[in-house]
C-alpha positions in Angstrom: 49.4 102.2 126.1 49.8 103.8 122.7 48.9 102.3 119.5 52.7 101.7 119.2 52.9 99.4 122.0 53.3 100.2 126.0 54.3 103.8 126.8 57.9 104.1 128.0 59.3 107.0 130.0 62.4 108.1 128.3 65.2 110.0 130.0 65.4 113.3 128.5 68.6 113.6 126.4 71.7 115.0 127.7 70.8 118.2 126.0 68.0 118.4 127.6 69.2 117.9 131.1 69.1 121.2 132.8 71.4 122.2 135.3 71.5 124.6 138.4 75.0 125.4 139.9 76.1 126.6 143.3 79.2 128.4 143.0 81.9 130.0 144.9 83.7 133.2 143.9 86.8 134.0 145.8 86.5 138.2 146.2 89.4 141.0 145.8 89.0 141.3 149.6 89.4 137.4 150.3 86.4 136.4 151.2 84.2 134.0 149.2 81.2 134.8 148.0 78.8 131.7 147.0 75.4 131.7 144.6 73.2 129.6 142.8 72.4 130.2 138.8 71.0 128.0 135.7 73.9 129.9 133.8 77.2 129.7 135.0 79.2 131.3 132.8 76.6 134.4 132.2 76.3 134.8 135.8 80.4 134.7 136.2 80.5 137.4 133.5 77.6 139.5 135.5 79.7 139.4 138.7 83.2 140.7 136.7 81.3 143.6 134.8 80.3 144.6 138.3 76.5 144.1 137.9 75.9 142.0 141.1 75.3 144.5 144.0 76.5 141.6 146.5 79.9 141.9 144.7 80.4 144.8 142.8 82.8 146.5 145.1 84.9 143.4 145.6 86.0 143.1 142.5 88.1 141.1 140.8 86.2 137.9 141.9 88.0 134.5 140.7 85.7 131.5 140.5 87.3 129.1 143.0 84.5 125.7 142.8 81.4 124.8 141.8 78.8 121.9 142.1 76.2 121.2 139.4 72.8 119.8 140.1 70.1 118.5 138.1 67.5 119.4 141.0 66.6 123.0 141.2 65.7 122.6 145.0 68.5 120.6 145.5 71.2 123.3 144.5 69.4 125.9 146.3 69.3 124.0 149.9 72.7 123.2 149.6 73.7 127.0 148.9 71.6 127.7 151.7 74.0 124.8 153.4 76.9 126.4 152.1 76.4 129.4 153.7 75.6 128.4 157.3 78.3 127.8 159.7 78.5 124.0 159.3 78.6 124.8 155.5 81.8 127.1 155.9 83.3 124.4 158.2 82.7 121.8 155.2 84.3 123.8 153.0 87.3 124.6 154.8 87.6 121.0 155.9 87.5 119.7 152.4 90.2 122.5 151.2 87.6 124.8 148.9 88.3 127.9 150.4 91.2 128.8 152.9 90.3 131.5 155.8 
C-alpha cells in the first residue's frame, strides 16, 4: 500500500502493449512461408528485399494472413503448430492457404 492508497495494478495503455505476429506469406513458387516477428511491416519489407534466406529465392512474396498475440511464447507455439501437419490442415480447412 502506498501513501496515496492501495496499490492498484494498472493495465498498460494500448500504446504500451507489444504484439507478436505469426504471419503467412505466399511465395512466388506458390508455397506458403510461415514466420513469427514483433515488427510485421519491417519483416515483410526484409522478405521483399531478399534479406531473409528462406525466401530470397522465392520472390516476390505476398502477405496473405497474420495472427497477433500479446504473449511471445503463445506466438512461437502457434507458429510451430502451423508448421505441423495438423496446423497445415487447419490452414487448409479454414481456407487460409489453398494447396
